Backbone of each chain as ProteinMPNN parsed JSONL, in Angstrom:
{"seq_chain_A": "XXXXXXXXXXXXXXXXXXXXXXXXXXXXXXXXXXXXXXXXXXXXXXXXXXXXXXXXXXXXXXXXXXXXX", "coords_chain_A": {"N_chain_A": [[-5.66, -19.804, 5.057], [-4.22, -18.229, 2.215], [-1.278, -17.853, 0.318], [0.181, -15.638, -2.0], [2.687, -14.905, -4.377], [4.112, -12.352, -6.146], [6.057, -11.193, -8.839], [7.859, -8.207, -9.862], [7.329, -7.911, -12.528], [4.806, -8.796, -12.856], [4.58, -11.51, -12.988], [3.892, -14.701, -11.499], [5.581, -15.857, -8.562], [7.851, -18.553, -8.929], [8.127, -20.466, -6.948], [5.785, -20.936, -5.691], [2.457, -22.287, -6.115], [0.506, -21.201, -8.93], [-2.072, -20.767, -8.255], [-1.897, -20.028, -5.706], [-0.515, -20.643, -2.424], [-1.639, -22.829, -0.046], [-1.81, -22.246, 3.349], [-0.957, -23.414, 6.634], [-2.753, -22.002, 8.401], [-5.363, -20.098, 9.839], [-8.244, -18.075, 8.913], [-8.159, -14.856, 10.322], [-5.791, -15.1, 11.629], [-2.62, -13.46, 11.364], [-0.44, -13.385, 8.747], [2.887, -13.336, 7.586], [5.765, -12.99, 5.449], [8.837, -14.748, 6.2], [11.233, -14.084, 5.221], [13.059, -15.962, 4.4], [11.888, -17.792, 2.789], [9.896, -19.112, 4.174], [7.202, -18.574, 6.514], [5.694, -16.454, 9.01], [3.145, -16.816, 11.386], [0.755, -15.215, 13.238], [-1.513, -15.003, 15.936], [-4.419, -13.368, 17.224], [-4.575, -12.05, 20.594], [-5.752, -14.257, 23.112], [-8.583, -14.62, 25.376], [-7.258, -14.83, 27.759], [-5.106, -13.298, 27.321], [-2.969, -14.31, 25.998], [-0.605, -14.463, 23.41], [0.031, -15.924, 20.217], [2.576, -17.295, 18.221], [3.647, -18.665, 15.274], [5.828, -20.607, 13.215], [5.916, -21.12, 9.812], [6.558, -23.499, 7.286], [8.231, -23.382, 4.047], [6.512, -24.845, 2.402], [4.091, -24.286, 3.404], [3.213, -25.667, 5.595], [3.0, -26.127, 9.172], [5.671, -25.835, 11.509], [6.356, -28.432, 13.604], [6.812, -28.506, 16.903], [9.058, -30.428, 18.764], [8.845, -32.634, 17.21], [10.05, -35.688, 15.827], [13.252, -35.848, 14.324]], "CA_chain_A": [[-5.012, -18.657, 4.452], [-3.512, -18.529, 0.977], [-0.204, -16.909, 0.0], [0.544, -15.417, -3.403], [3.92, -14.136, -4.542], [4.158, -11.766, -7.485], [7.254, -10.43, -9.165], [7.566, -6.854, -10.334], [6.827, -7.974, -13.909], [3.487, -9.373, -12.637], [4.608, -12.968, -13.071], [3.867, -15.324, -10.177], [6.818, -16.469, -8.12], [7.813, -19.965, -9.313], [8.171, -21.37, -5.796], [4.421, -21.146, -5.206], [1.491, -22.549, -7.185], [-0.119, -19.989, -9.452], [-3.339, -20.579, -7.547], [-1.587, -19.68, -4.325], [-0.084, -21.707, -1.516], [-2.474, -22.938, 1.148], [-0.991, -22.251, 4.555], [-1.536, -23.984, 7.851], [-3.177, -20.852, 9.21], [-6.797, -19.901, 9.648], [-8.645, -16.671, 8.841], [-8.038, -14.184, 11.607], [-4.362, -15.033, 11.914], [-1.852, -12.565, 10.504], [0.694, -14.12, 8.183], [3.835, -12.531, 6.842], [6.932, -13.782, 5.039], [9.942, -14.724, 7.171], [12.428, -13.614, 4.529], [13.902, -17.074, 3.94], [11.054, -18.753, 2.081], [8.765, -19.548, 4.988], [6.245, -17.558, 6.952], [5.286, -16.366, 10.403], [1.715, -16.659, 11.582], [0.448, -14.795, 14.605], [-2.945, -14.944, 16.238], [-4.81, -12.346, 18.201], [-4.555, -12.547, 21.966], [-6.948, -14.925, 23.624], [-9.165, -13.949, 26.543], [-6.266, -14.821, 28.838], [-4.039, -12.375, 26.968], [-1.842, -15.021, 25.395], [-0.369, -14.347, 21.978], [0.698, -17.103, 19.665], [3.383, -17.056, 17.024], [4.087, -19.936, 14.71], [6.659, -20.554, 12.017], [5.405, -21.996, 8.766], [7.566, -23.917, 6.32], [7.981, -22.89, 2.683], [5.378, -25.542, 1.781], [2.869, -23.822, 4.051], [2.919, -26.431, 6.797], [3.535, -25.593, 10.424], [6.749, -26.571, 12.147], [5.833, -29.096, 14.799], [7.836, -28.543, 17.94], [9.209, -31.715, 19.411], [8.703, -33.739, 16.274], [11.288, -36.405, 15.589], [13.957, -35.376, 13.131]], "C_chain_A": [[-4.257, -19.108, 3.201], [-2.472, -17.431, 0.735], [-0.001, -16.859, -1.508], [1.833, -14.604, -3.424], [3.978, -13.653, -5.987], [5.472, -11.031, -7.664], [6.852, -9.067, -9.722], [7.044, -6.845, -11.773], [5.472, -8.673, -13.976], [3.436, -10.884, -12.802], [4.556, -13.565, -11.664], [5.219, -15.917, -9.831], [6.783, -17.965, -8.38], [7.786, -20.925, -8.138], [6.774, -21.696, -5.269], [3.51, -21.519, -6.371], [0.862, -21.247, -7.661], [-1.44, -19.707, -8.754], [-3.124, -20.282, -6.073], [-1.228, -20.897, -3.503], [-0.992, -21.701, -0.291], [-1.598, -23.108, 2.376], [-1.729, -22.911, 5.704], [-1.844, -22.843, 8.822], [-4.633, -20.587, 8.879], [-7.107, -18.414, 9.548], [-8.676, -16.048, 10.235], [-6.6, -14.131, 12.081], [-3.709, -14.064, 10.938], [-0.601, -13.289, 10.05], [1.598, -13.135, 7.458], [5.044, -13.377, 6.482], [8.043, -13.67, 6.071], [11.255, -14.304, 6.522], [13.326, -14.713, 4.011], [13.037, -18.177, 3.331], [9.855, -19.246, 2.853], [7.929, -18.364, 5.44], [6.148, -17.562, 8.481], [3.781, -16.177, 10.447], [1.469, -16.292, 13.035], [-1.055, -14.674, 14.76], [-3.207, -13.871, 17.269], [-4.767, -12.923, 19.611], [-5.875, -13.221, 22.334], [-7.493, -14.134, 24.811], [-8.166, -13.871, 27.696], [-5.092, -13.898, 28.526], [-2.86, -13.036, 26.285], [-1.785, -14.763, 23.892], [0.208, -15.671, 21.48], [1.414, -16.707, 18.388], [3.883, -18.395, 16.537], [4.948, -19.681, 13.488], [6.095, -21.552, 11.033], [6.518, -22.283, 7.762], [7.256, -23.347, 4.934], [6.839, -23.611, 1.969], [4.054, -25.185, 2.45], [2.533, -24.554, 5.331], [3.581, -25.832, 8.027], [4.688, -26.462, 10.897], [6.211, -27.152, 13.445], [6.956, -29.22, 15.826], [7.877, -29.927, 18.568], [9.067, -32.89, 18.472], [10.065, -34.393, 16.052], [11.928, -35.937, 14.297], [13.947, -36.454, 12.055]], "O_chain_A": [[-3.729, -20.218, 3.142], [-2.746, -16.245, 0.919], [-0.009, -17.881, -2.194], [2.038, -13.723, -2.589], [3.904, -14.446, -6.926], [5.943, -10.338, -6.761], [5.683, -8.808, -10.012], [6.394, -5.888, -12.192], [5.045, -9.094, -15.05], [2.357, -11.474, -12.76], [5.12, -12.992, -10.732], [5.923, -16.422, -10.705], [5.774, -18.604, -8.081], [7.452, -22.096, -8.316], [6.607, -22.632, -4.488], [3.765, -21.109, -7.504], [0.704, -20.304, -6.885], [-1.877, -18.559, -8.668], [-4.072, -20.285, -5.288], [-1.585, -22.027, -3.836], [-1.099, -20.696, 0.411], [-0.752, -24.001, 2.434], [-2.959, -22.958, 5.737], [-1.27, -22.746, 9.907], [-5.076, -20.83, 7.756], [-6.341, -17.583, 10.034], [-9.16, -16.65, 11.194], [-6.22, -13.238, 12.839], [-4.19, -13.874, 9.821], [0.197, -13.75, 10.866], [1.123, -12.213, 6.795], [5.317, -14.378, 7.143], [8.187, -12.644, 6.737], [12.275, -14.184, 7.201], [14.262, -14.442, 3.259], [13.407, -19.351, 3.353], [8.896, -19.745, 2.263], [7.949, -17.295, 4.828], [6.479, -18.547, 9.141], [3.215, -15.452, 9.628], [1.925, -16.982, 13.947], [-1.767, -14.291, 13.831], [-2.343, -13.515, 18.07], [-4.906, -14.131, 19.803], [-6.954, -12.8, 21.917], [-6.932, -13.11, 25.199], [-8.225, -12.952, 28.512], [-4.192, -13.727, 29.348], [-1.851, -12.382, 26.022], [-2.799, -14.838, 23.199], [0.798, -16.434, 22.246], [0.928, -15.903, 17.593], [4.47, -19.167, 17.295], [4.807, -18.661, 12.813], [5.827, -22.7, 11.386], [7.319, -21.405, 7.438], [6.143, -22.883, 4.685], [6.253, -23.063, 1.035], [3.01, -25.731, 2.092], [1.661, -24.117, 6.083], [4.586, -25.127, 7.934], [4.68, -27.678, 10.708], [5.672, -26.428, 14.282], [7.923, -29.955, 15.625], [6.838, -30.516, 18.865], [9.16, -34.039, 18.905], [11.1, -33.727, 16.088], [11.247, -35.665, 13.308], [14.492, -36.249, 10.97]]}, "seq_chain_B": "XXXXXXXXXXXXXXXXXXXXXXXXXXXXXXXXXXXXXXXXXXXXXXXXXXXXXXXXXXXXXXXXXXXXXXXXXXXXXXXXXXXXXXXXXXXXXXXXXXXXXXXXXXXXXXXXXXXXXXXXXXXXXXXXXXXXXXXXXXXXXXX", "coords_chain_B": {"N_chain_B": [[-4.162, 10.156, -2.164], [-6.977, 8.275, -1.359], [-10.17, 7.158, -2.2], [-13.57, 6.01, -1.838], [-15.792, 5.585, -4.422], [-19.002, 6.053, -5.67], [-21.186, 5.33, -8.227], [-23.709, 5.245, -10.816], [-24.123, 2.208, -12.702], [-25.166, 2.119, -15.293], [-25.435, 4.939, -16.948], [-27.464, 6.216, -18.414], [-29.65, 4.705, -17.819], [-30.055, 4.193, -14.93], [-29.803, 1.558, -12.701], [-28.573, 0.467, -10.578], [-26.017, 0.998, -8.135], [-22.552, 0.793, -7.756], [-19.77, 0.622, -5.63], [-16.444, 1.811, -6.206], [-12.851, 2.027, -6.132], [-10.867, 4.862, -5.931], [-7.849, 6.526, -6.817], [-5.639, 9.142, -6.269], [-2.714, 10.9, -6.831], [-0.959, 13.338, -5.004], [1.168, 16.184, -4.827], [3.583, 17.58, -2.495], [2.678, 20.13, -2.309], [0.025, 19.893, -2.49], [-1.064, 19.577, -5.0], [-2.421, 17.988, -7.811], [-0.359, 15.651, -9.324], [1.397, 16.365, -12.325], [1.869, 14.234, -13.979], [0.034, 12.359, -13.292], [-3.297, 11.052, -13.625], [-5.851, 13.312, -14.591], [-8.35, 13.048, -13.484], [-8.024, 11.179, -11.528], [-7.125, 7.739, -10.812], [-8.737, 4.636, -11.337], [-8.754, 1.976, -9.193], [-8.052, -1.418, -9.655], [-9.804, -1.892, -11.729], [-10.574, -1.296, -15.123], [-12.159, 0.846, -16.151], [-14.273, 2.878, -14.343], [-17.873, 3.149, -14.055], [-17.991, -0.091, -12.428], [-19.099, -3.511, -12.68], [-18.858, -5.229, -10.575], [-18.637, -4.621, -7.206], [-15.996, -2.699, -5.832], [-14.619, -2.861, -2.775], [-12.766, -1.985, -0.818], [-9.423, -0.835, -0.23], [-5.965, -1.502, 0.349], [-2.587, -0.582, 1.101], [0.95, -0.942, 0.611], [4.231, 0.218, 1.03], [6.615, 0.091, -1.607], [9.917, -0.756, -1.385], [11.75, -0.047, -3.393], [10.607, 2.052, -4.579], [7.447, 3.575, -5.207], [4.421, 1.681, -4.735], [2.457, -1.073, -3.474], [-0.798, -2.234, -4.119], [-3.781, -3.646, -2.866], [-6.94, -4.627, -3.726], [-10.188, -5.112, -2.566], [-12.679, -7.077, -3.881], [-16.075, -7.417, -4.323], [-18.865, -9.578, -5.16], [-21.736, -9.628, -7.088], [-22.993, -11.849, -7.995], [-21.854, -14.807, -7.359], [-21.779, -17.1, -8.84], [-21.344, -16.355, -11.357], [-19.219, -14.562, -11.405], [-16.507, -14.607, -9.334], [-16.015, -13.366, -5.979], [-13.175, -11.57, -4.708], [-9.674, -10.707, -4.741], [-7.658, -8.063, -5.949], [-4.523, -7.278, -7.195], [-2.28, -4.59, -7.612], [0.577, -2.939, -8.922], [2.105, 0.105, -8.153], [3.516, 3.077, -9.44], [5.903, 5.562, -8.231], [4.561, 8.009, -8.581], [1.897, 7.476, -8.481], [0.692, 6.225, -10.633], [-0.404, 3.215, -12.285], [1.982, 0.654, -12.453], [4.151, 0.07, -15.241], [3.2, -2.436, -17.527], [1.415, -3.709, -15.908], [-1.15, -3.313, -16.599], [-4.417, -1.815, -16.403], [-6.237, -3.124, -14.959], [-5.037, -4.644, -13.057], [-4.009, -7.611, -11.234], [-6.025, -10.331, -10.77], [-6.275, -12.309, -7.989], [-6.371, -15.731, -8.031], [-7.546, -18.346, -6.395], [-7.39, -21.966, -6.02], [-9.844, -24.28, -7.364], [-12.83, -24.902, -5.504], [-12.054, -23.494, -3.371], [-12.724, -20.69, -1.536], [-12.543, -17.179, -1.386], [-13.419, -14.579, 0.699], [-13.909, -11.388, 0.693], [-15.135, -9.55, 2.508], [-15.024, -10.695, 4.989], [-12.496, -10.97, 6.063], [-9.667, -8.973, 6.104], [-7.136, -8.565, 3.55], [-3.52, -8.993, 3.484], [-0.571, -7.317, 2.568], [2.854, -7.482, 1.572], [5.973, -6.12, 0.727], [8.565, -7.828, -1.0], [11.17, -7.132, -0.865], [12.738, -7.393, -3.058], [11.656, -6.226, -5.215], [9.305, -7.488, -5.759], [6.119, -8.74, -4.482], [4.232, -9.981, -1.67], [1.094, -11.482, -1.088], [-1.431, -12.127, 1.217], [-4.302, -13.877, 1.814], [-7.449, -14.563, 3.329], [-9.121, -17.706, 3.347], [-11.643, -20.128, 2.553], [-12.563, -23.506, 2.55], [-14.65, -25.139, 0.223], [-17.581, -26.984, 1.061], [-17.503, -30.499, 0.915]], "CA_chain_B": [[-5.475, 10.125, -1.548], [-7.801, 7.167, -1.838], [-11.547, 7.281, -1.748], [-14.56, 5.114, -2.442], [-16.63, 6.365, -5.318], [-20.204, 5.307, -6.039], [-21.891, 5.953, -9.338], [-24.538, 4.235, -11.471], [-23.476, 1.407, -13.734], [-25.66, 2.594, -16.58], [-25.732, 6.352, -16.71], [-28.737, 6.597, -19.022], [-30.728, 3.928, -17.23], [-29.442, 3.709, -13.684], [-30.541, 0.537, -11.967], [-27.826, 0.096, -9.383], [-24.741, 1.687, -7.983], [-21.512, -0.047, -7.173], [-18.599, 1.418, -5.258], [-15.126, 1.427, -6.644], [-11.802, 2.706, -5.382], [-10.15, 5.824, -6.755], [-6.56, 6.927, -6.265], [-5.056, 10.336, -6.869], [-1.465, 11.304, -6.197], [-0.762, 14.779, -4.857], [2.503, 16.583, -4.4], [3.609, 18.2, -1.176], [1.935, 21.391, -2.363], [-1.371, 19.506, -2.636], [-1.501, 19.679, -6.389], [-2.372, 16.713, -8.52], [0.868, 15.639, -10.095], [1.096, 16.54, -13.748], [1.929, 12.956, -14.677], [-1.073, 11.492, -12.919], [-4.529, 11.35, -14.346], [-6.529, 14.498, -14.096], [-9.514, 12.68, -12.673], [-7.637, 10.068, -10.665], [-7.12, 6.4, -11.383], [-9.604, 3.65, -10.703], [-7.931, 0.831, -8.823], [-8.65, -2.73, -9.783], [-10.745, -1.978, -12.845], [-10.119, -0.419, -16.197], [-12.947, 2.079, -16.191], [-15.492, 2.894, -13.542], [-18.27, 2.224, -13.0], [-17.764, -1.5, -12.679], [-20.262, -4.315, -12.293], [-18.626, -5.875, -9.286], [-18.17, -3.558, -6.311], [-14.693, -2.68, -5.183], [-15.036, -2.48, -1.43], [-11.759, -1.302, -0.025], [-8.063, -1.048, -0.732], [-4.89, -1.231, 1.29], [-1.342, -0.311, 0.401], [2.215, -1.082, 1.326], [5.282, 0.865, 0.253], [7.626, -0.72, -2.267], [11.184, -0.116, -1.019], [12.462, 0.487, -4.556], [9.815, 3.165, -5.088], [6.076, 3.22, -5.522], [3.644, 0.98, -3.711], [1.589, -2.167, -3.872], [-2.187, -2.054, -3.684], [-4.671, -4.805, -2.995], [-8.32, -4.15, -3.736], [-11.169, -6.15, -2.257], [-13.765, -7.04, -4.849], [-17.25, -8.228, -4.004], [-19.525, -10.122, -6.341], [-23.193, -9.643, -6.995], [-23.414, -13.216, -8.307], [-20.597, -15.56, -7.345], [-21.794, -18.17, -9.834], [-20.898, -15.754, -12.611], [-17.917, -13.937, -11.213], [-16.232, -14.748, -7.908], [-15.416, -12.281, -5.209], [-11.761, -11.834, -4.545], [-8.718, -9.64, -4.492], [-6.92, -7.606, -7.124], [-3.252, -6.655, -6.82], [-1.684, -3.682, -8.592], [1.824, -2.262, -8.559], [1.97, 1.529, -8.457], [4.755, 3.853, -9.535], [5.966, 6.582, -7.171], [3.653, 9.126, -8.779], [0.509, 7.08, -8.369], [0.179, 5.514, -11.796], [-0.155, 1.777, -12.283], [3.295, 0.381, -13.03], [4.163, -0.416, -16.61], [3.039, -3.87, -17.687], [0.411, -4.264, -15.006], [-2.495, -3.045, -17.079], [-5.189, -0.998, -15.474], [-7.105, -3.992, -14.174], [-4.274, -5.355, -12.052], [-4.068, -9.073, -11.299], [-6.991, -10.969, -9.878], [-5.735, -13.511, -7.365], [-7.334, -16.804, -8.274], [-7.235, -19.592, -5.695], [-7.827, -23.174, -6.708], [-11.268, -24.593, -7.288], [-13.363, -25.334, -4.212], [-11.549, -22.611, -2.326], [-13.359, -19.39, -1.659], [-12.059, -16.039, -0.616], [-14.564, -13.718, 0.983], [-13.224, -10.174, 1.133], [-15.735, -8.792, 3.608], [-14.867, -11.388, 6.268], [-11.139, -10.843, 6.596], [-8.881, -8.136, 5.191], [-5.879, -9.154, 3.076], [-2.293, -8.331, 3.903], [0.452, -7.214, 1.533], [4.211, -7.188, 2.011], [7.007, -6.101, -0.301], [9.513, -8.915, -0.723], [12.518, -6.589, -0.79], [13.434, -7.604, -4.326], [10.817, -5.674, -6.271], [8.037, -8.21, -5.835], [5.267, -8.589, -3.32], [3.465, -11.105, -1.143], [-0.286, -11.206, -0.694], [-2.014, -13.182, 2.057], [-5.753, -13.694, 1.872], [-8.174, -15.615, 4.048], [-9.843, -18.584, 2.423], [-12.467, -21.177, 3.127], [-12.777, -24.639, 1.667], [-16.04, -25.474, -0.04], [-17.979, -28.271, 1.636], [-17.479, -31.599, -0.065]], "C_chain_B": [[-6.284, 8.999, -2.194], [-9.218, 7.392, -1.349], [-12.439, 6.264, -2.459], [-15.555, 5.969, -3.196], [-17.824, 5.499, -5.724], [-20.911, 6.052, -7.162], [-22.694, 4.876, -10.063], [-23.768, 3.489, -12.553], [-23.878, 1.907, -15.108], [-26.161, 4.028, -16.402], [-27.116, 6.72, -17.241], [-29.913, 5.85, -18.417], [-30.238, 3.348, -15.913], [-30.34, 2.729, -12.95], [-29.838, 0.157, -10.671], [-26.569, 0.938, -9.318], [-23.764, 0.744, -7.312], [-20.325, 0.827, -6.811], [-17.341, 0.914, -5.944], [-14.126, 2.351, -5.967], [-11.009, 3.604, -6.317], [-8.875, 6.263, -6.032], [-6.068, 8.159, -7.008], [-3.797, 10.709, -6.108], [-1.383, 12.83, -6.143], [0.66, 15.057, -4.409], [2.427, 17.217, -3.015], [2.848, 19.527, -1.159], [0.455, 21.152, -2.66], [-1.883, 19.824, -4.038], [-1.434, 18.286, -7.011], [-1.133, 16.723, -9.41], [0.566, 15.658, -11.589], [1.164, 15.239, -14.528], [0.76, 12.05, -14.347], [-2.33, 11.925, -13.662], [-5.249, 12.54, -13.731], [-7.659, 14.135, -13.152], [-9.26, 11.444, -11.833], [-7.737, 8.73, -11.395], [-8.089, 5.521, -10.62], [-8.757, 2.418, -10.422], [-8.691, -0.463, -9.002], [-9.733, -2.836, -10.838], [-10.322, -0.96, -13.879], [-10.858, 0.919, -16.171], [-14.133, 1.952, -15.249], [-16.642, 3.455, -14.356], [-18.069, 0.773, -13.411], [-18.956, -2.299, -12.153], [-20.091, -5.0, -10.949], [-18.013, -4.848, -8.343], [-16.746, -3.771, -5.838], [-14.912, -2.081, -3.813], [-14.022, -1.63, -0.692], [-10.402, -1.578, -0.659], [-7.077, -0.797, 0.391], [-3.584, -1.209, 0.512], [-0.151, -0.648, 1.282], [3.287, -0.471, 0.426], [6.201, -0.168, -0.374], [8.984, -0.058, -2.022], [11.955, 0.484, -2.193], [11.726, 1.666, -5.173], [8.422, 2.713, -5.448], [5.406, 2.463, -4.39], [2.936, -0.209, -4.342], [0.194, -1.874, -3.337], [-2.914, -3.375, -3.81], [-6.09, -4.314, -2.769], [-9.248, -5.32, -3.455], [-12.356, -5.996, -3.196], [-14.889, -7.953, -4.41], [-17.829, -8.789, -5.296], [-21.024, -10.133, -6.115], [-23.732, -11.045, -7.259], [-22.158, -14.071, -8.418], [-20.603, -16.738, -8.312], [-21.318, -17.656, -11.181], [-19.469, -15.24, -12.476], [-17.597, -13.971, -9.723], [-15.776, -13.448, -7.266], [-13.927, -12.574, -5.073], [-10.938, -10.593, -4.351], [-7.938, -9.334, -5.765], [-5.663, -6.896, -6.637], [-2.763, -5.775, -7.959], [-0.367, -3.151, -8.036], [1.713, -0.822, -9.024], [3.338, 2.184, -8.5], [4.743, 4.95, -8.468], [4.964, 7.716, -7.356], [2.196, 8.696, -8.9], [-0.068, 6.362, -9.563], [0.442, 4.02, -11.64], [1.153, 1.524, -13.013], [3.161, -0.199, -14.426], [4.051, -1.933, -16.641], [1.968, -4.488, -16.82], [-1.012, -4.052, -15.507], [-3.248, -2.206, -16.075], [-6.129, -1.838, -14.63], [-6.353, -4.67, -13.027], [-4.403, -6.861, -12.246], [-5.074, -9.577, -10.282], [-6.347, -12.229, -9.314], [-6.78, -14.62, -7.464], [-6.91, -18.061, -7.524], [-7.782, -20.782, -6.465], [-9.328, -23.381, -6.544], [-11.621, -25.116, -5.898], [-12.769, -24.546, -3.044], [-12.132, -21.232, -2.558], [-12.614, -18.356, -0.847], [-13.223, -15.069, -0.481], [-14.035, -12.403, 1.542], [-13.821, -9.518, 2.364], [-15.48, -9.444, 4.96], [-13.482, -11.26, 6.869], [-10.316, -10.009, 5.621], [-7.615, -8.847, 4.747], [-4.689, -8.399, 3.636], [-1.269, -8.403, 2.769], [1.8, -6.933, 2.181], [5.099, -7.105, 0.778], [8.027, -7.185, 0.029], [10.96, -8.433, -0.677], [13.312, -6.744, -2.069], [12.584, -7.115, -5.502], [9.479, -6.361, -6.427], [7.221, -8.027, -4.572], [4.565, -9.884, -2.954], [2.055, -10.628, -0.83], [-0.801, -12.396, 0.093], [-3.509, -12.902, 2.201], [-6.376, -14.861, 2.629], [-8.987, -16.429, 3.056], [-10.65, -19.606, 3.211], [-12.623, -22.267, 2.094], [-14.261, -24.865, 1.469], [-16.348, -26.834, 0.569], [-17.981, -29.334, 0.556], [-18.851, -32.233, -0.18]], "O_chain_B": [[-6.265, 8.811, -3.41], [-9.43, 7.778, -0.199], [-12.104, 5.741, -3.522], [-16.087, 6.947, -2.671], [-17.653, 4.333, -6.082], [-21.194, 7.245, -7.057], [-22.379, 3.694, -9.931], [-22.894, 4.042, -13.222], [-23.033, 2.096, -15.982], [-27.193, 4.268, -15.775], [-27.857, 7.455, -16.587], [-31.05, 6.313, -18.495], [-30.03, 2.14, -15.803], [-31.486, 3.035, -12.621], [-30.454, -0.413, -9.77], [-26.124, 1.511, -10.313], [-24.125, -0.009, -6.408], [-19.918, 1.68, -7.599], [-17.206, -0.277, -6.223], [-14.5, 3.327, -5.316], [-10.538, 3.164, -7.366], [-8.836, 6.355, -4.805], [-6.085, 8.2, -8.238], [-3.814, 10.821, -4.882], [-1.699, 13.517, -7.114], [1.272, 14.258, -3.7], [1.349, 17.368, -2.442], [2.424, 19.986, -0.099], [-0.275, 22.072, -3.03], [-3.011, 20.285, -4.212], [-0.505, 17.518, -6.761], [-0.891, 17.675, -10.152], [-0.397, 15.045, -12.051], [0.591, 15.135, -15.613], [0.52, 11.07, -15.052], [-2.401, 13.009, -14.241], [-5.249, 12.736, -12.516], [-7.901, 14.815, -12.155], [-10.2, 10.737, -11.468], [-8.356, 8.622, -12.453], [-8.24, 5.648, -9.405], [-8.115, 1.882, -11.325], [-9.833, -0.594, -8.559], [-10.507, -3.793, -10.829], [-9.782, 0.097, -13.554], [-10.24, 1.984, -16.169], [-14.913, 1.006, -15.357], [-16.385, 4.202, -15.301], [-17.988, 0.456, -14.598], [-19.714, -1.832, -11.303], [-21.069, -5.313, -10.271], [-16.975, -4.265, -8.655], [-16.347, -4.882, -5.489], [-15.34, -0.934, -3.69], [-14.382, -0.665, -0.018], [-10.267, -2.449, -1.518], [-7.323, 0.021, 1.277], [-3.49, -1.747, -0.591], [-0.23, -0.642, 2.511], [3.249, -0.63, -0.794], [6.528, -1.179, 0.247], [9.181, 1.092, -2.415], [12.731, 1.422, -2.008], [12.17, 2.219, -6.179], [8.228, 1.601, -5.939], [5.788, 2.595, -3.227], [2.833, -0.33, -5.563], [0.033, -1.336, -2.242], [-2.686, -4.133, -4.753], [-6.398, -3.676, -1.762], [-9.104, -6.392, -4.043], [-12.957, -4.926, -3.293], [-14.669, -9.137, -4.153], [-17.336, -8.504, -6.388], [-21.511, -10.591, -5.081], [-24.818, -11.387, -6.791], [-21.48, -14.061, -9.445], [-19.552, -17.318, -8.583], [-20.931, -18.44, -12.049], [-18.627, -15.469, -13.344], [-18.349, -13.412, -8.924], [-15.229, -12.56, -7.921], [-13.484, -13.7, -5.299], [-11.418, -9.568, -3.869], [-7.607, -10.227, -6.546], [-5.729, -6.021, -5.773], [-2.824, -6.161, -9.126], [-0.223, -2.943, -6.831], [1.283, -0.553, -10.145], [4.212, 1.877, -7.689], [3.702, 5.234, -7.875], [4.555, 8.331, -6.37], [1.355, 9.464, -9.369], [-1.218, 5.925, -9.515], [1.38, 3.609, -10.958], [1.406, 2.108, -14.067], [2.18, -0.871, -14.745], [4.72, -2.631, -15.879], [1.642, -5.664, -16.976], [-1.967, -4.551, -14.911], [-2.733, -1.924, -14.993], [-6.749, -1.332, -13.695], [-6.98, -5.216, -12.119], [-4.851, -7.325, -13.294], [-4.981, -9.284, -9.09], [-5.926, -13.109, -10.064], [-7.922, -14.459, -7.033], [-6.009, -18.771, -7.971], [-8.532, -20.63, -7.43], [-9.982, -22.752, -5.712], [-10.783, -25.703, -5.213], [-12.963, -24.895, -1.879], [-12.037, -20.681, -3.655], [-12.119, -18.636, 0.245], [-13.922, -14.784, -1.453], [-13.744, -12.31, 2.734], [-13.083, -8.98, 3.189], [-15.698, -8.807, 5.99], [-13.318, -11.428, 8.077], [-10.276, -10.315, 4.429], [-7.071, -9.657, 5.498], [-4.829, -7.309, 4.189], [-1.131, -9.429, 2.103], [1.887, -6.245, 3.198], [4.986, -7.936, -0.122], [8.32, -7.432, 1.198], [11.874, -9.231, -0.473], [14.446, -6.274, -2.154], [12.776, -7.544, -6.639], [8.609, -5.874, -7.148], [7.589, -7.247, -3.693], [4.336, -10.756, -3.792], [1.855, -9.506, -0.363], [-0.626, -13.543, -0.319], [-3.918, -11.832, 2.652], [-5.892, -15.992, 2.574], [-9.478, -15.907, 2.054], [-10.367, -19.898, 4.373], [-12.794, -21.993, 0.906], [-15.042, -24.794, 2.417], [-15.497, -27.723, 0.594], [-18.408, -29.095, -0.573], [-19.033, -33.175, -0.952]]}, "name": "protein", "num_of_chains": 2, "seq": "XXXXXXXXXXXXXXXXXXXXXXXXXXXXXXXXXXXXXXXXXXXXXXXXXXXXXXXXXXXXXXXXXXXXXXXXXXXXXXXXXXXXXXXXXXXXXXXXXXXXXXXXXXXXXXXXXXXXXXXXXXXXXXXXXXXXXXXXXXXXXXXXXXXXXXXXXXXXXXXXXXXXXXXXXXXXXXXXXXXXXXXXXXXXXXXXXXXXXXXXXXXXXXXXXXXX"}
């Protein structure tokens, strides 16, 4: 998935590359901004009915739970 | 009101038809607003008909007024012109916002990255500060 941010004057947001920010999310996931520079990515329920929700960093990478600080 | 319109590319010598997306604003009394175009606006292209089909469009309200539109554009020949997505900002009465031109902005990912509109719909969100986010599915070209 690629994110683009456009200002009202049609200029691209400076925090993202003009060619868009590649996110750690695959087609079929729904991505939306989290309001503080990062993103949320949610996937459709699996056959077992499980939903998944992930938080993506402002650089597009996924937050890895349990990773060493 | 939004609709898909299909008409020949070359009126005098029609060889193909390509769909494009038309937008017309109506008031609560179902009259075309006097400030909007009499024959509606073509989204994502200056003048219909266009050579690359416009497949579909989706919208999200802009909290400060108006809306954002993202148009899915196919390509008859991706070696000449890639498929992709076009974003436009719309004023409350349905016209393209000042400064956005009538073609809108074609989102251009980096080289070796493809966006294929027919395989996954895009998503738009207002950012709450007058701007907008667009999220599109992409595939990396094989190395």
